[in-house]
DOZA-49544 format. One line per field, with one value per atom (N, C-alpha, C): residue in three letters; x, y, z; atom name. Coordinates in nm, 4 decimals, always signed. Last residue first. Example, Ala and Ser with C-alpha at 12.3 -4.5 7.8 and 13.67 -1.06 7.14 Angstrom:
<pts>
r = SER|SER|SER|ALA|ALA|ALA .
px = +1.2850|+1.3670|+1.2900|+1.3190|+1.2300|+1.3200 .
py = -0.2250|-0.1060|+0.0030|-0.5690|-0.4500|-0.3300 .
pz = +0.7080|+0.7140|+0.7870|+0.7800|+0.7800|+0.7800 .
a = N|CA|C|N|CA|C .
</pts>
This chain:
<pts>
r = SER|SER|SER|GLN|GLN|GLN|GLY|GLY|GLY|ASP|ASP|ASP|VAL|VAL|VAL|ILE|ILE|ILE|ARG|ARG|ARG|LEU|LEU|LEU|ARG|ARG|ARG|ILE|ILE|ILE|VAL|VAL|VAL|GLY|GLY|GLY|LYS|LYS|LYS|PHE|PHE|PHE|ASN|ASN|ASN|GLU|GLU|GLU|PRO|PRO|PRO|ASP|ASP|ASP|VAL|VAL|VAL|PRO|PRO|PRO|LYS|LYS|LYS|GLY|GLY|GLY|LYS|LYS|LYS|ARG|ARG|ARG|LEU|LEU|LEU|ILE|ILE|ILE|VAL|VAL|VAL|ILE|ILE|ILE|ARG|ARG|ARG|GLY|GLY|GLY|GLU|GLU|GLU|LYS|LYS|LYS|ALA|ALA|ALA|LEU|LEU|LEU|ARG|ARG|ARG|VAL|VAL|VAL|ALA|ALA|ALA|ALA|ALA|ALA|GLY|GLY|GLY|ARG|ARG|ARG|VAL|VAL|VAL|GLU|GLU|GLU|GLY|GLY|GLY|MET|MET|MET|HIS|HIS|HIS|THR|THR|THR|ARG|ARG|ARG|TRP|TRP|TRP|LYS|LYS|LYS|GLU|GLU|GLU|PRO|PRO|PRO|ASP|ASP|ASP|VAL|VAL|VAL|ALA|ALA|ALA|ARG|ARG|ARG|ALA|ALA|ALA|ALA|ALA|ALA|ASP|ASP|ASP|GLU|GLU|GLU|PRO|PRO|PRO|THR|THR|THR|ILE|ILE|ILE|SER|SER|SER|SER|SER|SER|SER|SER|SER|ALA|ALA|ALA|GLY|GLY|GLY|LYS|LYS|LYS|GLU|GLU|GLU|ALA|ALA|ALA|ALA|ALA|ALA|LEU|LEU|LEU|THR|THR|THR|LEU|LEU|LEU|ILE|ILE|ILE|ALA|ALA|ALA|GLU|GLU|GLU|ASP|ASP|ASP|ILE|ILE|ILE|THR|THR|THR|MET|MET|MET .
px = -1.5311|-1.5227|-1.5715|-1.5711|-1.4511|-1.4468|-1.7837|-1.8033|-1.6840|-1.5892|-1.7236|-1.7433|-1.2553|-1.3490|-1.4808|-1.1273|-1.1655|-1.2604|-0.8879|-1.0272|-1.0544|-0.6342|-0.6691|-0.8107|-0.4687|-0.5505|-0.5920|-0.1649|-0.2738|-0.3528|+0.0423|-0.0300|-0.1504|+0.2431|+0.1911|+0.1182|+0.1406|+0.2397|+0.1668|+0.0952|+0.0456|+0.1602|+0.0540|+0.0996|+0.0346|-0.0529|+0.0774|+0.1349|-0.3053|-0.2022|-0.0621|-0.4702|-0.4100|-0.2987|-0.7016|-0.5883|-0.5426|-1.0117|-0.9287|-0.8178|-1.0121|-1.0473|-0.9553|-0.9217|-1.0569|-1.0995|-0.6558|-0.7521|-0.8948|-0.6347|-0.5542|-0.6521|-0.6618|-0.7240|-0.6210|-0.6794|-0.5884|-0.6509|-0.8822|-0.8695|-0.7728|-0.8438|-0.8553|-0.8493|-0.8616|-0.9077|-0.9231|-0.7519|-0.8911|-0.9482|-0.4892|-0.5703|-0.7188|-0.4026|-0.3974|-0.4813|-0.4295|-0.5131|-0.5168|-0.2319|-0.3719|-0.4676|-0.0022|-0.0332|-0.1808|-0.0223|-0.0225|-0.0623|-0.0014|-0.1224|-0.1330|+0.2569|+0.1451|+0.0151|+0.3976|+0.4083|+0.2940|+0.3204|+0.2883|+0.2944|+0.4320|+0.2870|+0.2448|+0.7035|+0.6390|+0.4873|+0.7381|+0.7629|+0.6967|+0.6802|+0.5964|+0.6170|+0.8317|+0.7460|+0.6652|+0.9579|+1.0430|+0.9620|+0.7533|+0.8062|+0.8910|+0.7087|+0.6173|+0.6740|+0.8236|+0.9105|+0.8288|+0.6061|+0.7229|+0.8087|+0.4025|+0.3704|+0.4919|+0.3791|+0.4905|+0.4716|+0.1220|+0.2257|+0.3369|-0.0145|-0.0743|+0.0288|+0.1464|+0.1384|+0.0782|+0.0879|+0.2251|+0.2257|-0.1849|-0.1424|-0.0024|-0.1709|-0.2541|-0.2085|-0.0148|+0.0412|-0.0390|-0.1921|-0.0859|-0.0221|-0.5210|-0.3938|-0.2933|-0.8447|-0.7374|-0.6148|-1.1923|-1.0596|-0.9623|-1.5409|-1.4351|-1.3000|-1.7194|-1.7508|-1.6449|-1.6535|-1.6311|-1.6619|-1.4967|-1.6031|-1.5727|-1.3308|-1.3814|-1.4983|-1.2729|-1.3379|-1.3969|-1.1370|-1.2679|-1.3443|-0.9021|-0.9888|-1.1288|-0.7976|-0.8318|-0.9270|-0.7663|-0.8466|-0.8913|-0.5969|-0.7295|-0.8203|-0.3671|-0.4395|-0.5828|-0.2994|-0.3290|-0.4094|-0.2481|-0.3573|-0.3973|-0.0238|-0.1461|-0.2656|+0.1558|+0.1126|-0.0158|+0.0581|+0.1339|+0.0812|+0.0844|+0.0000|+0.0891 .
py = +0.9484|+0.8124|+0.7083|+1.2032|+1.1336|+0.9875|+1.3316|+1.2849|+1.2089|+1.5470|+1.4891|+1.4540|+1.4558|+1.5567|+1.4867|+1.3117|+1.2966|+1.4117|+1.4598|+1.4207|+1.4130|+1.4490|+1.4441|+1.3920|+1.6662|+1.5491|+1.5600|+1.7834|+1.7897|+1.6598|+1.9906|+1.8641|+1.8789|+2.2354|+2.1624|+2.0336|+2.4670|+2.4091|+2.3208|+2.5808|+2.5335|+2.4742|+2.6470|+2.7278|+2.6816|+2.4999|+2.5601|+2.6331|+2.4231|+2.3201|+2.3748|+2.6021|+2.6170|+2.5124|+2.4019|+2.4937|+2.4982|+2.3519|+2.3393|+2.4443|+2.2664|+2.3592|+2.3389|+2.1082|+2.0864|+2.1764|+2.1750|+2.2113|+2.2073|+2.1481|+2.1854|+2.2385|+1.9353|+2.0035|+2.0329|+1.9129|+1.9090|+1.9941|+1.7163|+1.8440|+1.8211|+1.5635|+1.5600|+1.7024|+1.6401|+1.5067|+1.4876|+1.8653|+1.8702|+1.7365|+1.8881|+1.8259|+1.8266|+1.9816|+2.0729|+2.0206|+1.7429|+1.8584|+1.9583|+1.5874|+1.5448|+1.6590|+1.7386|+1.7175|+1.6812|+1.7152|+1.8470|+1.8333|+1.4369|+1.5062|+1.6435|+1.3921|+1.3356|+1.4063|+1.5205|+1.5669|+1.5180|+1.3581|+1.5011|+1.5585|+1.1176|+1.1284|+1.2747|+1.1798|+1.1433|+1.1569|+1.2187|+1.3289|+1.3047|+0.9574|+1.0720|+1.1928|+0.7322|+0.7732|+0.8997|+0.6604|+0.7030|+0.7565|+0.5627|+0.6971|+0.7504|+0.2971|+0.4024|+0.5430|+0.0453|+0.1629|+0.2841|-0.1316|-0.1355|-0.0098|-0.0833|-0.0878|-0.0821|+0.0938|+0.0217|+0.0191|+0.1771|+0.1499|+0.0629|+0.2175|+0.1293|+0.0889|+0.4056|+0.2701|+0.1708|+0.6292|+0.5769|+0.4336|+0.6647|+0.6325|+0.5717|+0.7273|+0.6154|+0.5691|+0.9603|+0.8364|+0.7143|+1.1522|+1.1103|+0.9786|+1.0467|+1.1133|+1.0717|+1.1187|+1.0284|+1.1107|+1.2079|+1.2278|+1.1232|+1.2604|+1.2237|+1.2399|+1.3076|+1.3672|+1.3347|+1.1714|+1.3164|+1.3827|+0.8573|+0.9414|+1.0886|+0.6480|+0.7339|+0.8193|+0.5492|+0.4610|+0.5405|+0.7672|+0.7311|+0.6402|+0.7537|+0.8705|+0.8414|+0.5091|+0.5266|+0.6440|+0.5688|+0.4558|+0.4760|+0.7966|+0.8010|+0.6895|+0.7021|+0.8221|+0.8190|+0.4752|+0.4629|+0.5826|+0.5883|+0.4912|+0.4779|+0.7459|+0.8084|+0.7153|+0.5426|+0.6404|+0.7095|+0.2182|+0.3434|+0.4381|-0.1174|+0.0000|+0.1238 .
pz = -0.0916|-0.0374|-0.1330|-0.1842|-0.2301|-0.1858|-0.0625|-0.2000|-0.2549|+0.1306|+0.1108|-0.0359|+0.1631|+0.1148|+0.0881|+0.4639|+0.3230|+0.2856|+0.6757|+0.6527|+0.5034|+0.9164|+0.7745|+0.7590|+1.1495|+1.1199|+0.9744|+1.3092|+1.2113|+1.2107|+1.4982|+1.4928|+1.4000|+1.3156|+1.4300|+1.3989|+1.0611|+1.1513|+1.2511|+0.7214|+0.8505|+0.9303|+0.4165|+0.5290|+0.6593|+0.2158|+0.1887|+0.3102|+0.2921|+0.2806|+0.2535|+0.5361|+0.4042|+0.3922|+0.7274|+0.7134|+0.5688|+0.8995|+0.7793|+0.7761|+1.2485|+1.1409|+1.0204|+1.4569|+1.4059|+1.2922|+1.4919|+1.5970|+1.5443|+1.1568|+1.2732|+1.3762|+0.8744|+0.9875|+1.0953|+0.5320|+0.6460|+0.7559|+0.3299|+0.3998|+0.5148|+0.0033|+0.1488|+0.2020|-0.2618|-0.2256|-0.0749|-0.3797|-0.3378|-0.2944|-0.4333|-0.5381|-0.5028|-0.1906|-0.3053|-0.4214|-0.0473|-0.0127|-0.1280|-0.1646|-0.1772|-0.1429|-0.0837|-0.2261|-0.2462|+0.1962|+0.1320|-0.0142|+0.2226|+0.2678|+0.2033|+0.1322|+0.0563|+0.0944|+0.3411|+0.2023|+0.1154|+0.5577|+0.5588|+0.4169|+0.4753|+0.4952|+0.4911|+0.4775|+0.3512|+0.3610|+0.7514|+0.6577|+0.5235|+0.8495|+0.8856|+0.7930|+0.8148|+0.7032|+0.7309|+1.0443|+0.9326|+0.8144|+1.2024|+1.2302|+1.1140|+1.1238|+1.0800|+1.0997|+1.1337|+1.1153|+1.0705|+1.1728|+1.2605|+1.2525|+0.9803|+1.1230|+1.2160|+0.7148|+0.7762|+0.9284|+0.6350|+0.5350|+0.5932|+0.8696|+0.7691|+0.6643|+0.9961|+1.0520|+0.9527|+0.8357|+0.8419|+0.8951|+0.8942|+0.7577|+0.7572|+1.1680|+1.1213|+0.9822|+1.1681|+1.2236|+1.1779|+1.0806|+0.9896|+1.0369|+1.1837|+1.2112|+1.1040|+1.0393|+1.0809|+1.1170|+1.1078|+1.0501|+1.1030|+1.0139|+1.1070|+1.0379|+0.8163|+0.9465|+1.0517|+0.5894|+0.5892|+0.7226|+0.6877|+0.6341|+0.6521|+0.7547|+0.8633|+0.8162|+0.5012|+0.5978|+0.7135|+0.3948|+0.3396|+0.4349|+0.5468|+0.5593|+0.5056|+0.4546|+0.5955|+0.6156|+0.1762|+0.2226|+0.3670|+0.1721|+0.1114|+0.1621|+0.3110|+0.3539|+0.3013|+0.1547|+0.2979|+0.3467|-0.0957|-0.0798|+0.0667|-0.0289|-0.0805|-0.0606|+0.0442|+0.1433|+0.0977|-0.0872|-0.0901|+0.0182|+0.0000|+0.0000|+0.0000 .
a = N|CA|C|N|CA|C|N|CA|C|N|CA|C|N|CA|C|N|CA|C|N|CA|C|N|CA|C|N|CA|C|N|CA|C|N|CA|C|N|CA|C|N|CA|C|N|CA|C|N|CA|C|N|CA|C|N|CA|C|N|CA|C|N|CA|C|N|CA|C|N|CA|C|N|CA|C|N|CA|C|N|CA|C|N|CA|C|N|CA|C|N|CA|C|N|CA|C|N|CA|C|N|CA|C|N|CA|C|N|CA|C|N|CA|C|N|CA|C|N|CA|C|N|CA|C|N|CA|C|N|CA|C|N|CA|C|N|CA|C|N|CA|C|N|CA|C|N|CA|C|N|CA|C|N|CA|C|N|CA|C|N|CA|C|N|CA|C|N|CA|C|N|CA|C|N|CA|C|N|CA|C|N|CA|C|N|CA|C|N|CA|C|N|CA|C|N|CA|C|N|CA|C|N|CA|C|N|CA|C|N|CA|C|N|CA|C|N|CA|C|N|CA|C|N|CA|C|N|CA|C|N|CA|C|N|CA|C|N|CA|C|N|CA|C|N|CA|C|N|CA|C|N|CA|C|N|CA|C|N|CA|C|N|CA|C|N|CA|C|N|CA|C|N|CA|C|N|CA|C|N|CA|C .
</pts>
């Protein structure tokens, strides 16, 4: 499973009313060495958000994928599941 597939699959399973953590996606790709994939997950999340496929959330609110810091969550865009 690729990182993009993990993000999209897990987020779709949660639905547009819930979200996943980047860690969830990293663990789906590599359960033992998931920490090494966190940068890749963040990059994939930015790309998918720019494509309009997911929303990046910070403190429960959507953020600009080009300008955010800190702990985030990922949510599928309504209609993408």
